[in-house]
SEDOMI-958168 format. One record per residue: residue in three letters; y, x, z of N, C-alpha, C, CB in turn. Coordinates in steps of 0.001 Angstrom, whole numbers, plus 500000, padded with zeros to 6 digits. Glycine has a CB too. Example, Ala and Ser with C-alpha at 12.3 -4.5 7.8 and 13.67 -1.06 7.14 Angstrom:
SEDOMI-958168
ALA494310513190507800495500512300507800496700513200507800495527511308509046
SER497750512850507080498940513670507140500030512900507870499402514084505725
END
This chain:
SEDOMI-958168
UNK490329535545514643490711534203514178490436534079512684492211533916514479
UNK490002532921512225489740532734510795491037532705510005488953531442510555
UNK490943533034508730492117532952507871492185531574507217492090534065506798
UNK493349531249506704493512529978506003492571529906504803494973529792505549
UNK492453531004504085491585531056502915490139530753503294491679532426502243
UNK489678531334504386488305531106504835488081529645505227487977532022506019
UNK489036529089505956488903527699506381488911526750505195490018527333507345
UNK489777527024504229489825526181503035488501526217502283490964526624502115
UNK487910527386502190486631527511501509485546526723502236486232528981501394
UNK485535526817503568484550526080504358484750524571504203484642526481505843
UNK486012524150504285486298522731504147485930522202502780487747522469504415
UNK486277522962501756485958522540500390484456522407500191486532523530499377
UNK483696523360500707482237523307500566481651522094501282481604524590501112
UNK482151521815502486481628520659503240481953519353502542482200520640504664
UNK483160519222502028483560517976501372482884517816500020485074517928501202
UNK482645518914499342481898518847498082480491518330498336481844520232497399
UNK479865518847499363478498518414499706478465516944500096477935519266500852
UNK479574516448500644479626515042501074479981514092499930480638514880502199
UNK480245514645498741480561513801497601481988513319497530479683512647497606
UNK482894513992498234484300513612498205484890513975496852485085514298499348
UNK485742513118496320486215513261494950487117514478494725486948512027494553
UNK487975514792495681488926515904495516488814516838496717490396515375495364
UNK487729517576496827487481518376498037488512519448498308486153519017497941
UNK488999520137497268489971521212497485491304520654497985490187522010496187
UNK491765519607497343493032518993497750492937518448499170493424517867496778
UNK491861517747499457491730517147500785491621518220501868490506516224500835
UNK490897519283501590490786520376502558492161520978502827489813521464502047
UNK492950521155501783494298521711501966495170520787502805494964521960500608
UNK495145519497502509495974518558503258495565518514504732495879517157502642
UNK494280518585504979493805518535506365494152519815507125492292518305506396
UNK494090520959506436494473522205507103495979522229507389494075523421506239
UNK496755521752506426498199521672506652498500520823507892498911521082505409
UNK497789519721508029498015518827509158497538519471510461497299517485508931
UNK496361520067510432495783520640511653496586521822512174494353521072511399
UNK497121522619511238497815523850511638499331523764511479497296525014510828
UNK499832522555511152501274522358510959501847523355509948502011522493512299
UNK501204523409508795501612524325507732502151523546506539500433525218507301
UNK502964524191505743503443523622504488502589524143503344504938523961504254
UNK502607523443502220501856523885501049502255525298500655502078522928499875
UNK503545525574500704504037526899500339503448527999501215505545526932500428
UNK503206527693502493502614528680503398501212529077502926502554528124504837
UNK500425528085502535499051528356502132499005529096500800498259527055502038
UNK499951528797499927499991529474498626500451530921498781500922528724497655
UNK501475531133499581502057532469499713501261533389500654503481532350500211
UNK500629532794501665499956533618502674498529533127502932500758533613503985
UNK497653533179501933496284532689502130495485533454503179495551532741500836
UNK495902534683503471495184535498504448495751535337505857495229536960504039
UNK496695534420506045497249534241507390496170533781508361498405533228507366
UNK496287534253509595495336533834510622495709532455511142495292534852511779
UNK494688531662511367494876530324511910494333530317513335494167529240511024
UNK495077529787514258494673529810515659493355529078515862495756529191516535
UNK492638529489516896491340528872517181491452527370517410490709529525518396
UNK492435526879518189492548525428518376492796524687517055493675525118519357
UNK493640525263516190493911524622514914492662524612514028495063525333514199
UNK491884525678514101490651525749513314489646524693513790490030527162513410
UNK489551524506515109488648523481515652489106522088515198488597523557517212
UNK490413521851515273490954520565514829490660520355513348492475520491515090
UNK490840521395512538490563521304511108489115520905510853490870522633510421
UNK488179521558511508486772521229511291486470519791511710485874522201512062
UNK487105519327512759486911517929513198487418516962512127487647517667514548
UNK488585517274511570489147516414510534488300516429509272490567516841510208
UNK487778517584508921486906517688507748485668516824507921486498519148507503
UNK485098516830509132483917515994509375484257514514509228483343516266510775
UNK485428514121509657485844512722509472485969512404507989487189512445510194
UNK486537513333507232486658513099505784485287513090505125487551514175505131
UNK484369513902505610483014513917505052482314512573505250482188515036505695
UNK482739511839506278482224510485506494483007509454505688482275510131507980
UNK483864509938504800484615509169503804485838508437504360483706508175503167
UNK486288508843505556487553508319506033488663508913505178487767508640507544
UNK489558508097504636490615508631503770491518509611504495491448507503503208
UNK492019510580503781492925511552504371494133510845504999493385512568503308
UNK494632509829504319495803509119504835495543508506506201496228508035503864
UNK494347507963506389494027507353507671493772508414508742492810506443507532
UNK493313509584508323493064510675509264494389511231509793492237511797508591
UNK495328511484508882496596512072509307497623511008509684497155512957508206
UNK497321509739509350498188508647509759499411508431508896498621508871511128
UNK499439509036507713500584508893506824500124508802505377501557510065507003
UNK500921508077504562500632507964503143501955507968502380499808506676502837
UNK502040508746501316503244508749500486503192507586499508503391510090499729
UNK504325506897499383504421505787498435505839505753497883504047504423499108
UNK505960505843496599507246505807495916508204506850496502507862504402496014
UNK507659508016496815508473509128497280508840509107498752509697509172496500
UNK508253508193499510508533508107500942507226508112501733509356506836501264
UNK507318508559502978506153508600503845506073507319504670506202509835504763
UNK504886506722504690504643505515505476503510505747506457504322504325504562
UNK503727505322507693502642505347508669501576504342508270503167505047510091
UNK500313504736508382499196503831508109498131503989509174498601504095506714
UNK497251503002509252496114503056510161495056502116509596496521502660511638
UNK493980501939510340492941501017509887493414499568509923491694501174510740
UNK494568499315510520495090497947510619495791497500509344496050497840511786
UNK496029498448508412496761498098507196496049498639505969498196498635507255
UNK496312497972504849495812498451503563496497499767503223496048497399502442
UNK495732500693502703496272501983502326497108501832501045495130503017502128
UNK498417502076501083499208501966499861498679502889498775500671502282500146
UNK498642502373497542498067503130496438499081503290495295496791502438495928
UNK498945504360494534499895504607493440500026503447492458499482505836492689
UNK498933502724492195499004501624491235500003500552491678497620501001491046
UNK500196500418492992501138499413493501502586499754493159500990499275495008
UNK502842500994492763504200501359492387504649500610491137504298502863492161
UNK503692500134490322504062499333489160504691498015489593502838499071488275
UNK504269497480490738504870496259491268506306496536491726504023495698492440
UNK506534497685492322507893498067492710508798498164491483507881499408493469
UNK508325498829490450509128498981489230509468497626488634508385499839488194
UNK508504496705488623508742495373488091509784494633488927507434494578488044
UNK509663494742490253510620494082491151512021494643491000510171494220492594
UNK512130495952490868513452496567490715514131496092489426513330498105490717
UNK513343495929488383513900495425487123514416493996487308512835495472485995
UNK513669493180488042514108491808488312515379491807489144513006491015489032
UNK515398492622490188516564492695491069517811493108490285516307493685492221
UNK517674494125489453518821494631488707519298493647487637518471495959488063
UNK518366492919487044518721491998485968519293490691486496517510491713485108
UNK518729490208487606519090488869488076519903488853489368517852488069488277
UNK520197490020489891521064490090491061520450489571492353522294489340490791
UNK519144489736492509518490489290493733519078490009494942516972489528493653
UNK519160489269496060519707489837497286518763489692498487521028489180497599
UNK517904488677498477516991488447499590515548488469499090517306487102500289
UNK514708489221499805513315489420499398512372488959500492513050490893499058
UNK511320488243500103510249487835501013508973488548500602510050486286501003
UNK508354489256501540507112489998501281505977489315502041507246491509501708
UNK505033488746501315503907488034501907502709488966502072503526486821501047
UNK502242489125503319501165490074503600501713491491503595500023489934502569
UNK502736491728504388503498492968504278502721494215504684504725492868505110
UNK501729494107505567500942495272505951501811496371506542500180495806504756
UNK501754497560505950502567498685506432504041498500506108502072499990505827
UNK504362497491505309505747497273504888506136498081503681506674497591506004
UNK505179498737503020505543499667501951506267499002500783504311500351501442
UNK505906497751500459506601497086499343508022496692499743505816495835498885
UNK508132495915500809509439495440501256510384496586501552509290494570502484
UNK509928497561502313510796498650502734511192499557501579510120499459503804
UNK510301499738500627510649500526499444511751499840498652509416500745498557
UNK511635498520498477512668497783497741514013497876498467512256496301497564
UNK513988497702499781515237497789500545515833499190500489514999497388501998
UNK514978500196500505515472501573500447516041501905499072514354502554500797
UNK515448501334498033515905501598496675517188500845496331514821501232495692
UNK517383499681496928518559498862496622519231498455497934518164497599495781
UNK520331499110498247520928499002499580521589497659499859521935500083499759
UNK521752496824498853522356495512499090521334494473499533523055495032497838
UNK520053494808499480518998493841499788518780493654501281517709494272499147
UNK518363492453501650517797492184502970516445491527502737518748491270503851
UNK515580491533503752514246490993503505513520490544504747513424492000502815
UNK512431489804504497511535489305505537510107489634505147511712487775505751
UNK509369490227506079507965490530505865507085489660506748507690492006506132
UNK506053489076506148505120488195506867503732488819506862505082486773506227
UNK503054488787508002501671489255508052500934488531509172501611490793508260
UNK499639488324508979498799487693509997498515488620511169497495487238509384
UNK498574489923510916498172490919511914499359491440512713497461492081511238
UNK499291491276514051500319491843514903500298493373514845500136491363516343
UNK499100493951514724499003495397514639499667495917513376497550495833514685
UNK499479495201512278500135495593511032501646495515511181499668494705509869
UNK502131494455511819503571494290511991504171495399512851503872492935512612
UNK503418495878513829503901496996514652504105498245513787502902497296515807
UNK503164498479512880503272499626511993504440499442511029501961499834511219
UNK504582498219510486505702497948509590507032498171510292505625496521509057
UNK507121497772511565508366497960512318508646499448512519508292497239513685
UNK507609500222512821507827501664512999508259502304511675506538502351513534
UNK507693501835510559508111502358509261509555501977508962507188501843508153
UNK509923500747509297511316500312509093512269501161509926511481498815509457
UNK511858501462511141512675502296512025512834503696511452512054502367513425
UNK511718504273511013511753505638510471512632505736509234510345506109510136
UNK512683504669508450513469504667507219514892504156507423512779503828506178
UNK515227503785508656516571503310508946516869501945508355517567504290508445
UNK515865501080508312516017499783507646515870498585508585515008499668506543
UNK515782498825509876515558497736510823516650496669510738515483498285512240
UNK517879497092510518518989496133510484518972495236509255520298496869510540
UNK518162495580508261518152494814507016516854494064506770518413495724505868
UNK515952494075507746514704493341507538514230492696508838513617494276506983
UNK513541491592508679512869490914509781511378490915509499513403489462509970
UNK510585490854510558509133490815510434508618489669511284508485492169510862
UNK507722488865510714507203487697511427505700487584511222507908486407510954
UNK505025487059512241503579486864512180503274485455511672502931487096513573
UNK502381485370510713501997484062510186501203484195508904503226483205509945
UNK500709483074508430499927483051507197500793482546506057498666482169507355
UNK500995483397505077501790483072503899503148482499504291501041482084503010
UNK503456481263503915504797480725504123504983480010505460505126479784503017
UNK503974479973506306504040479181507536505307479414508371502840479480508377
UNK505706480669508635506884480855509494508205480896508733506736482124510278
UNK508179480676507427509382480842506609510215479557506624509004481222505156
UNK511520479722506816512399478553506910513605478649505983512873478379508335
UNK513595479593505049514722479744504131514209480058502724515684480858504621
UNK515141480183501803514787480461500414515185481898500055515476479446499458
UNK514452482449499095514642483851498718514793483982497213513468484710499209
UNK515485485049496815515653485321495394514403485922494772516824486247495180
UNK513640486632495597512424487292495112511340487208496170512702488769494740
UNK510182486723495760508989486715496615508017487732496024508332485266496709
UNK507577488673496846506672489717496378505424489728497243507361491101496397
UNK504283490056496652503039490114497429502000490967496711502484488694497676
UNK501286491736497520500051492393497080498948491743497894500090493986497281
UNK498469490562497466497527489797498291496099490314498141497582488313497921
UNK495206489917499029493782490234498831493308489619497513492916489708500029
UNK492665490416496668492249489868495374490842490308494929493247490271494323
UNK490084490884495834488729491311495484487742490188495810488345492620496241
UNK486814489944494905485807488909495141484969489276496351484908488717493899
UNK484686488292497195483959488533498441482669489304498223483653487224499121
UNK481915488923497215480606489533496966480706490981496501479852488728495937
UNK481881491399496077482052492753495528482431493763496613483123492747494430
UNK482966493294497716483538494195498706482534495229499218484078493398499862
UNK481309494816499465480318495753500014479879496819499023479109494996500486
UNK480291496691497770479948497703496764481120498649496484479509497023495463
UNK482235498454497166483398499309496961483165500697497552484645498671497581
UNK483999501639497181483920502977497743484037502920499266485018503877497150
UNK483327503807499970483385503796501445484807503897501982482558504940502004
UNK485654504661501295487037504824501750487754503483501852487799505749500805
UNK487356502541500987487993501221500971487264500248501886488036500664499545
UNK485972500059501670485244499016502407485078499328503896483882498814501787
UNK485119500601504264484929500957505666486234501157506429484111502202505756
UNK487329501431505704488540501848506418489780501011506098488827503278506104
UNK489733500151505098490794499175504901490364497872505568491099498960503378
UNK491306497125506160490921495860506798490355494882505772492129495229507518
UNK489218494305506095488552493418505142489433492233504744487245492911505729
UNK490197491729505701491030490567505385492141490922504402491634489988506662
UNK492427492223504235493411492644503247492779492863501878494103493913503707
UNK491460492745501803490734492934500557490166491640500000489627493918500760
UNK489690490757500882488873489611500494489722488475499913488083489106501696
UNK489580488291498606490294487230497915489476485979497683490782487730496623
UNK488352485856498402487510484679498244486467484856497160488355483479497937
UNK485638483829496928484526483939495989484929484410494587483844482618495883
UNK486092483967494111486522484360492764487704485334492780486896483126491963
UNK488131485746493972489243486683494086490616486063493912489078487754493095
UNK490682484753493768491953484101493419492507483192494525491769483290492161
UNK491863483129495668492278482194496719493738482401497136491369482344497936
UNK494138483628497295495495483902497777496542483561496720495627485372498186
UNK496207483760495471497141483390494413497340481869494364496637483906493052
UNK496290481131494650496427479670494695497400479268495801495047478995494919
UNK497265479920496964498146479606498096499596479945497769497699480369499355
UNK499811481101497156501179481525496849501777480666495752501207482998496435
UNK501043480482494670501566479698493543501829478249493938500589479744492368
UNK501014477711494845501149476316495239502377476027496080499944475896495983
UNK502911477032496760504038476796497672505307477566497333503630477144499054
UNK505218478538496453506340479455496241507619478746495825505975480474495200
UNK507513477720494987508720477070494474509604476515495594508337475947493522
UNK508979476095496692509732475526497809510513476576498585508795474802498745
UNK510233477850498336510893478918499092511694479851498202509870479716499863
UNK511904479437496945512695480228496015514095479653495865512005480299494656
UNK515082480523495846516443480104495512516502479814494020517493481195495912
UNK517500479082493570517642478821492126517636480128491329518948478037491844
UNK516829480152490280516716481346489458515842482434490059518064481893489204
UNK515139482112491156514318483107491840513033483441491118513995482632493205
UNK512415484545491531511189485039490905510112485302491942511469486311490111
UNK508869485269491482507703485690492257507052486859491518506683484502492462
UNK506704487918492237506022489059491634504810489412492486506980490281491495
UNK503645489535491856502405489798492584501626490921491934501546488541492656
UNK500907491650492755499928492610492238498645491860491930499667493771493257
UNK497912492322490924496641491697490559495560492769490414496784490885489243
UNK494312492310490424493196493205490191492856493309488718491991492746490964
UNK491923494195488394491513494379487012490980493069486422490450495481486915
UNK491484492714485267490979491563484557491459490219485067489535491587484596
UNK492430490204486003492892488938486579494162488406485911493138489113488061
UNK494654489101484929495907488746484264495926487283483824496134489648483061
UNK494968486883483016494966485532482448494789484471483522493863485398481406
UNK493866484710484465493576483696485488494768483481486417492347484103486306
UNK495439484550486823496593484413487711497749483768486969497015485782488276
UNK497946484147485737499009483519484937498767482020484809499093484166483534
UNK497530481638484574497203480216484447497500479463485746495724480040484064
UNK497195480076486886497463479434488168498950479174488366496931480288489305
UNK499761480155488038501198479972488195501753478988487177501914481304488070
UNK501224479028485958501664478054484949501386476632485395500976478319483613
UNK500239476403485999499868475061486472500787474587487593498413475051486955
UNK501430475521488275502322475170489383503791475235488985502074476091490563
UNK504061475179487695505435475078487226506175476379487042506181474263488144
UNK505455477472486829506083478768486602505811479258485189505584479792487621
UNK506716480074484688506492480744483413506511482248483625507554480325482372
UNK505855482975482755505798484434482885507170485046482709504827485029481868
UNK507443486088483510508760486715483479508675488235483518509597486222484637
UNK507516488784483199507404490231483175506032490708483602508448490842484055
UNK505731491939483260504416492507483560504581494000483826503407492255482387
UNK503796494510484780503793495937485075502408496510484859504261496198486511
UNK502327497709484267501044498349483993500755499441485007501024498926482582
UNK499466499610485338499101500646486282498963501995485569497795500278486999
UNK498471503000486281498397504346485728497432504465484565498003505308486796
UNK496510503514484433495567503534483314495997502616482181494188503139483790
UNK497187502033482316497701501183481253497250499739481314497313501742479961
UNK496616499335482416496150497951482563497178497129483344494771497911483275
UNK497235495804483066498157494958483841497837495021485330498091493499483354
UNK498851495328486154498641495440487596499653494600488382498732496904488028
UNK500739494182487729501751493373488396502265492320487425502914494254488920
UNK502457491111487931502937490005487117504139489361487798501816488964486881
UNK505112488927487014506282488243487539506361486858486904507580489062487267
UNK506867485897487705507004484514487246508328483937487733505819483648487743
UNK508838482959486994510014482209487440509732480737487259511296482628486660
UNK510374479923488079510165478490488034510846477895486804510689477830489315
UNK510194476924486171510751476294484960511278474905485288509682476209483837
END
């Protein structure tokens, strides 16, 4: 039987040849998944034998990664804000930069006493469920066009013990909403249509296109949210959205035109604006 060290070397070499950005890390994560091992096992016992079935599974997973399928989609899980979320091709892969939106929302919740949250385009539910998990007094509603995405969000809510504090509904933006909320949050599609085919294969091939495509200028979804949000906000309520690179001024202008003023900003890991908050004036 091959050893873990041997398999890791083979996996790393294959992923390096395929142009994968972090071949050693990805090979380790895939071996851990294939052989049900912990990181500590691989560090402490690199010469351990790996069963033939696990080795075959590992090589299969490596080939999928070599075709640029993200590790998260291969193993079906993604860590976000310290919690594990189920993911699939039906949902956008949660990314570390989105944690800046969580931090911004938590600051709003703590400062203004928000109790009810509406998540537009909830996908895997990572935004809504993270907020509910971080602040136990919150309840929330997640909206998504995709029934498959909502199934995943429900399973994530179940796994996190949050089903009793959240509802999930199918619809486009505010269509199924019949109440007002203290906080509306969204990570909407914001990539320009013409740019999508030039994105990394991990994104353009394995994230749902409708979760990426923000229209010709990338701002279509912000127009929809800014145009209707005031009708679904409780007095003193806020809207917080994730934005793409360089969209700070344009998104702010859209909300200003719809009667909102800026109420905060969150920076991503590179120090660029990634989340914006607004309140009605």
